[in-house]
C-alpha positions as CSV (number, residue, x, y, z in Angstrom):
1,X,18.8,-30.0,-122.4
2,X,19.2,-33.2,-120.5
3,X,16.1,-35.4,-120.8
4,X,14.1,-36.3,-117.7
5,X,15.0,-40.0,-117.9
6,X,18.7,-39.3,-118.3
7,X,19.2,-36.5,-115.8
8,X,20.1,-38.8,-112.8
9,X,23.4,-39.5,-114.5
10,X,24.2,-35.8,-114.5
11,X,23.1,-34.8,-111.0
12,X,25.9,-32.8,-109.4
13,X,24.1,-31.6,-106.2
14,X,21.0,-32.8,-104.4
15,X,19.1,-31.1,-101.6
16,X,15.9,-31.7,-99.7
17,X,14.3,-28.6,-98.1
18,X,13.5,-28.8,-94.4
19,X,10.0,-29.4,-93.1
20,X,9.9,-25.8,-91.8
21,X,11.6,-24.2,-94.8
22,X,10.2,-20.8,-95.5
23,X,9.3,-19.6,-99.0
24,X,12.5,-18.1,-100.5
25,X,13.7,-18.0,-104.1
26,X,15.4,-21.1,-105.5
27,X,18.6,-19.1,-106.4
28,X,18.9,-17.7,-102.9
29,X,18.4,-21.2,-101.5
30,X,21.1,-22.7,-103.7
31,X,23.7,-20.0,-103.2
32,X,23.7,-20.9,-99.4
33,X,24.4,-24.5,-100.2
34,X,26.9,-24.6,-103.1
35,X,30.5,-23.6,-102.4
36,X,31.9,-20.9,-104.7
37,X,28.6,-20.4,-106.4
38,X,27.5,-16.8,-107.0
39,X,23.8,-15.7,-107.4
40,X,24.6,-15.0,-111.0
41,X,26.0,-18.5,-111.7
42,X,23.0,-20.1,-110.1
43,X,20.7,-18.0,-112.3
44,X,22.6,-19.0,-115.4
45,X,22.2,-22.7,-114.4
46,X,18.5,-22.2,-113.9
47,X,18.1,-20.5,-117.2
48,X,20.0,-23.4,-118.9
49,X,17.6,-26.0,-117.4
50,X,20.1,-27.4,-114.9
51,X,17.9,-27.0,-111.9
52,X,15.0,-29.4,-111.2
53,X,12.6,-29.3,-108.3
54,X,10.4,-32.3,-107.7
55,X,11.2,-33.7,-111.2
56,X,10.4,-30.5,-113.1
57,X,12.3,-27.6,-114.5
58,X,11.9,-24.4,-112.5
59,X,12.5,-20.7,-113.2
60,X,14.6,-18.3,-111.1
61,X,11.6,-16.9,-109.3
62,X,10.4,-20.3,-108.1
63,X,10.0,-20.2,-104.3
64,X,11.1,-23.2,-102.3
65,X,8.5,-25.2,-100.3
66,X,9.0,-27.5,-97.4
67,X,10.5,-30.9,-98.3
68,X,11.1,-29.9,-102.0
69,X,13.6,-32.2,-103.7
70,X,16.2,-30.1,-105.6
71,X,18.7,-31.3,-108.2
72,X,21.4,-29.3,-109.8
73,X,22.8,-30.9,-113.0
74,X,26.1,-30.7,-114.8
75,X,25.9,-30.8,-118.6
76,X,29.3,-32.5,-118.8
77,X,29.5,-36.2,-119.1
78,X,29.7,-37.5,-115.5
79,X,33.3,-38.2,-114.4
80,X,33.9,-41.6,-112.9
81,X,37.0,-42.2,-110.9
82,X,38.2,-45.0,-108.7
83,X,38.6,-44.7,-105.0
84,X,42.0,-46.4,-105.0
85,X,42.4,-48.6,-101.9
86,X,45.3,-47.3,-99.9
87,X,46.9,-49.0,-96.9
88,X,47.0,-46.7,-93.9
89,X,47.0,-47.0,-90.1
90,X,43.4,-46.7,-89.0
91,X,42.5,-46.4,-85.3
92,X,39.4,-48.8,-85.2
93,X,37.5,-48.3,-82.0
94,X,34.7,-50.7,-82.7
95,X,33.7,-53.1,-85.5
96,X,31.1,-55.7,-86.3
97,X,29.4,-57.0,-89.4
98,X,27.4,-53.8,-90.1
99,X,29.2,-50.8,-88.5
100,X,32.6,-49.5,-87.7
101,X,33.8,-46.6,-85.5
102,X,37.1,-45.0,-86.4
103,X,39.1,-42.4,-84.4
104,X,40.2,-40.0,-87.1
105,X,43.5,-38.1,-86.6
106,X,43.6,-34.4,-87.4
107,X,44.9,-33.6,-90.9
108,X,43.2,-36.5,-92.6
109,X,40.5,-35.6,-95.1
110,X,37.4,-37.7,-94.9
111,X,36.1,-37.6,-98.5
112,X,37.9,-37.3,-101.9
113,X,37.3,-34.1,-103.7
114,X,38.4,-32.0,-106.7
115,X,42.2,-32.2,-106.8
116,X,42.2,-34.5,-103.7
117,X,41.4,-38.0,-105.0
118,X,43.7,-40.0,-102.8
119,X,45.2,-40.0,-99.3
120,X,41.7,-39.7,-97.7
121,X,40.0,-41.7,-95.0
122,X,37.8,-43.1,-97.8
123,X,40.9,-44.6,-99.5
124,X,42.0,-46.1,-96.3
125,X,38.5,-47.6,-95.6
126,X,38.4,-48.9,-99.2
127,X,41.6,-50.9,-98.5
128,X,40.5,-52.0,-95.0
129,X,37.0,-53.1,-96.1
130,X,38.2,-54.5,-99.4
131,X,35.9,-52.2,-101.4
132,X,37.0,-52.3,-105.0
133,X,33.8,-50.8,-106.4
134,X,34.3,-47.8,-108.7
135,X,32.4,-44.8,-107.3
136,X,31.8,-41.3,-108.4
137,X,32.0,-38.6,-105.7
138,X,29.8,-40.5,-103.3
139,X,30.8,-43.1,-100.7
140,X,27.8,-44.6,-99.1
141,X,29.7,-46.3,-96.3
142,X,30.6,-42.9,-94.7
143,X,27.5,-41.8,-92.8
144,X,28.8,-38.4,-91.8
145,X,32.0,-36.4,-91.8
146,X,34.2,-34.2,-89.7
147,X,36.5,-31.4,-90.8
148,X,40.0,-32.3,-92.0
149,X,41.7,-30.6,-89.0
150,X,39.2,-31.9,-86.4
151,X,40.1,-35.1,-84.7
152,X,37.8,-37.8,-83.3
153,X,35.1,-40.4,-83.7
154,X,33.5,-41.1,-87.0
155,X,30.7,-43.6,-87.8
156,X,31.0,-45.9,-90.8
157,X,28.4,-48.2,-92.2
158,X,29.4,-51.4,-94.0
159,X,26.3,-52.0,-96.1
160,X,23.6,-50.0,-97.8
161,X,20.9,-50.9,-95.3
162,X,23.0,-49.8,-92.4
163,X,23.8,-46.6,-94.2
164,X,20.1,-45.9,-94.7
165,X,19.1,-46.7,-91.1
166,X,22.0,-44.7,-89.6
167,X,21.3,-41.8,-92.0
168,X,17.8,-41.7,-90.7
169,X,19.1,-41.4,-87.2
170,X,21.2,-38.5,-88.2
171,X,18.3,-36.8,-89.9
172,X,16.1,-37.3,-86.8
173,X,18.9,-35.9,-84.6
174,X,19.0,-39.0,-82.4
175,X,22.7,-39.5,-82.8
176,X,24.7,-38.4,-79.8
177,X,27.8,-36.3,-80.7
178,X,29.8,-34.5,-78.1
179,X,32.9,-32.5,-78.9
180,X,35.6,-30.9,-76.7
181,X,36.8,-27.5,-77.8
182,X,39.3,-25.1,-76.4
183,X,37.9,-21.6,-76.9
184,X,39.2,-18.1,-76.3
185,X,37.8,-16.4,-73.1
186,X,35.3,-17.5,-70.6
187,X,31.6,-17.6,-71.6
188,X,29.4,-15.6,-69.1
189,X,26.8,-18.3,-69.1
190,X,28.6,-21.6,-68.3
191,X,26.1,-23.6,-70.3
192,X,23.5,-22.8,-72.8
193,X,22.2,-23.4,-76.3
194,X,23.1,-21.6,-79.5
195,X,20.4,-21.6,-82.2
196,X,20.9,-19.8,-85.5
197,X,20.9,-20.4,-89.2
198,X,24.3,-21.0,-90.9
199,X,24.9,-19.4,-94.2
200,X,27.9,-19.0,-96.5
201,X,29.8,-15.7,-96.1
202,X,29.2,-13.3,-98.9
203,X,32.9,-12.3,-98.6
204,X,34.4,-15.8,-98.6
205,X,32.3,-18.7,-99.9
206,X,34.4,-21.2,-98.1
207,X,33.3,-20.1,-94.6
208,X,30.0,-19.7,-92.8
209,X,28.3,-17.0,-90.7
210,X,25.5,-17.3,-88.2
211,X,22.3,-15.4,-88.9
212,X,18.7,-15.1,-87.6
213,X,17.4,-13.9,-91.0
214,X,14.3,-16.0,-91.7
215,X,14.7,-18.5,-94.6
216,X,18.4,-17.9,-95.0
217,X,20.9,-20.8,-94.6
218,X,20.4,-24.0,-92.6
219,X,19.0,-24.3,-89.1
220,X,21.7,-25.2,-86.6
221,X,21.6,-26.0,-82.8
222,X,24.5,-26.5,-80.5
223,X,24.4,-27.1,-76.8
224,X,27.5,-26.1,-74.8
225,X,28.9,-26.4,-71.3
226,X,32.1,-25.1,-69.8
227,X,34.2,-28.0,-68.4
228,X,37.2,-26.0,-67.2
229,X,37.8,-22.2,-67.0
230,X,41.4,-21.2,-67.5
231,X,40.7,-17.5,-67.4
232,X,42.0,-16.6,-70.8
233,X,40.7,-19.8,-72.5
234,X,38.1,-22.4,-71.6
235,X,37.6,-26.1,-72.3
236,X,34.0,-26.5,-73.5
237,X,31.9,-29.5,-74.3
238,X,29.7,-29.0,-77.4
239,X,26.8,-31.3,-78.2
240,X,25.4,-31.2,-81.7
241,X,21.7,-31.4,-82.2
242,X,22.2,-30.7,-85.9
243,X,25.3,-31.4,-87.9
244,X,26.1,-28.5,-90.2
245,X,29.4,-27.8,-91.8
246,X,31.7,-25.9,-89.4
247,X,28.8,-25.7,-86.9
248,X,30.7,-25.6,-83.6
249,X,33.4,-23.3,-85.0
250,X,30.9,-20.8,-86.3
251,X,28.6,-21.0,-83.2
252,X,31.5,-20.4,-80.8
253,X,32.6,-17.4,-82.8
254,X,29.1,-16.1,-82.8
255,X,29.1,-16.5,-79.0
256,X,32.2,-14.4,-78.9
257,X,34.6,-17.3,-78.1
258,X,36.3,-18.5,-81.3
259,X,38.2,-21.9,-81.1
260,X,41.8,-21.6,-80.1
261,X,44.2,-21.8,-83.1
262,X,41.3,-21.7,-85.6
263,X,42.8,-19.7,-88.4
264,X,39.6,-19.7,-90.5
265,X,37.4,-18.2,-87.8
266,X,39.9,-15.8,-86.2
267,X,41.2,-17.9,-83.3
268,X,44.8,-18.1,-84.4
269,X,45.8,-14.8,-82.8
270,X,45.7,-13.6,-79.2
271,X,42.2,-12.6,-78.3
272,X,42.3,-12.7,-74.5
273,X,45.1,-12.2,-72.0
274,X,47.8,-9.7,-71.0
275,X,50.3,-7.6,-72.9
276,X,53.5,-9.1,-71.5
277,X,56.0,-10.7,-73.8
278,X,56.1,-13.9,-71.7
279,X,52.4,-14.4,-72.3
280,X,52.8,-13.9,-76.0
281,X,55.6,-16.4,-76.1
282,X,53.5,-18.9,-74.1
283,X,50.6,-18.5,-76.6
284,X,52.8,-18.7,-79.6
285,X,54.3,-22.0,-78.3
286,X,50.8,-23.3,-77.9
287,X,50.0,-22.4,-81.5
288,X,53.1,-24.2,-82.6
289,X,52.1,-27.4,-80.7
290,X,48.5,-27.2,-81.9
291,X,48.5,-25.6,-85.4
292,X,44.9,-26.4,-86.1
293,X,41.5,-25.7,-84.5
294,X,41.3,-27.1,-81.0
295,X,38.3,-29.4,-81.6
296,X,37.9,-33.1,-81.0
297,X,34.9,-35.4,-81.6
298,X,35.0,-37.1,-78.2
299,X,31.7,-38.9,-77.8
300,X,29.6,-40.8,-80.3
301,X,26.3,-42.6,-79.5
302,X,23.8,-44.4,-81.8
303,X,21.4,-47.2,-82.0
304,X,22.8,-50.2,-83.8
305,X,20.9,-50.6,-87.1
306,X,20.2,-54.3,-86.6
307,X,20.7,-55.3,-82.9
308,X,18.9,-52.0,-81.8
309,X,21.5,-51.9,-79.0
310,X,22.4,-48.4,-77.8
311,X,26.2,-48.0,-78.3
312,X,28.4,-45.2,-76.9
313,X,32.1,-44.6,-77.5
314,X,34.6,-42.1,-76.2
315,X,38.1,-41.1,-77.3
316,X,40.8,-39.3,-75.4
317,X,42.1,-35.9,-76.6
318,X,44.9,-36.4,-79.1
319,X,48.4,-35.5,-77.9
320,X,48.6,-32.0,-79.5
321,X,45.3,-30.8,-78.0
322,X,45.9,-32.6,-74.7
323,X,49.3,-31.0,-74.3
324,X,48.0,-27.5,-74.9
325,X,45.0,-28.0,-72.5
326,X,47.5,-29.2,-69.8
327,X,49.7,-26.1,-70.3
328,X,46.7,-23.8,-69.9
329,X,45.6,-25.7,-66.8
330,X,49.1,-25.5,-65.3
331,X,49.3,-21.7,-65.7
332,X,45.7,-20.9,-64.9
333,X,45.5,-18.7,-61.8
334,X,49.1,-19.5,-60.7
335,X,51.6,-18.1,-63.2
336,X,52.6,-14.5,-63.2
337,X,53.4,-13.4,-66.7
338,X,54.9,-10.2,-65.4
339,X,57.7,-11.9,-63.7
340,X,61.3,-11.5,-65.0
341,X,60.2,-8.8,-67.5
């Protein structure tokens, strides 16, 4: 087994339990948080001494307590790879000595991962910031992330102290993040709050589901407001209070209104509308223009880590999403899809 003093070099995953975490078994806690990990694999890792809580080995029946610090180790020698600086066009919205705000295009992955070590925003930032330090799978200047096929504003810290301060703001939920999403249908309540836990699906470990089961998954809160109602779809503003993986996509599906063109969560087929062929052709054309989830990180607000100034930034919808929204706006309530049948 890895000795206590050496284990930090082998840490593969780290988690800190919430202050309101209920008492659930360690294996159940971890299976919610590690992609592609089954309950059986987690138990094997625990039995092999790969799971530590608060600097001690634990058994599979250990129950998580609030603010527990959990480490999952790999017994292989840690792999070190270089984040190779790559020149790429970056849309820099704001920059000073400590922070940078970038407008990320859809299709660009934020962090390197297994089988995906280059061509990411991290590589582009390494070139832009002149970062030639060899890293493992962590990049401290990236304070948060957005999905590969989501566009919009991303906050970057240029130094460790800024990373720490901004990270604390995210943890305290004081960062303002507003997204625009095109969703199927028209929510009955034009504004509201969705509050659930998010847990990995038992059928597909790469996606998440919303649940109210106590102690399962991670607590997630999304505030939403309908901006425009196009009858069959709606443009919605979503403000994150928490920032869980796929949070808006899962919460809007839970509400009964999946994101338009979201293949992962069921939005890439016609869910609302009429049966006429012209309508199907119109929607298919929209899918072609926007072959990704209709989600854009539009607004970002935070307190500067050193000047303490409140900073707010906004970005326009990218061309693909703006074009589809305009098309729905143009046909809403005026176009007869029965004509010329």
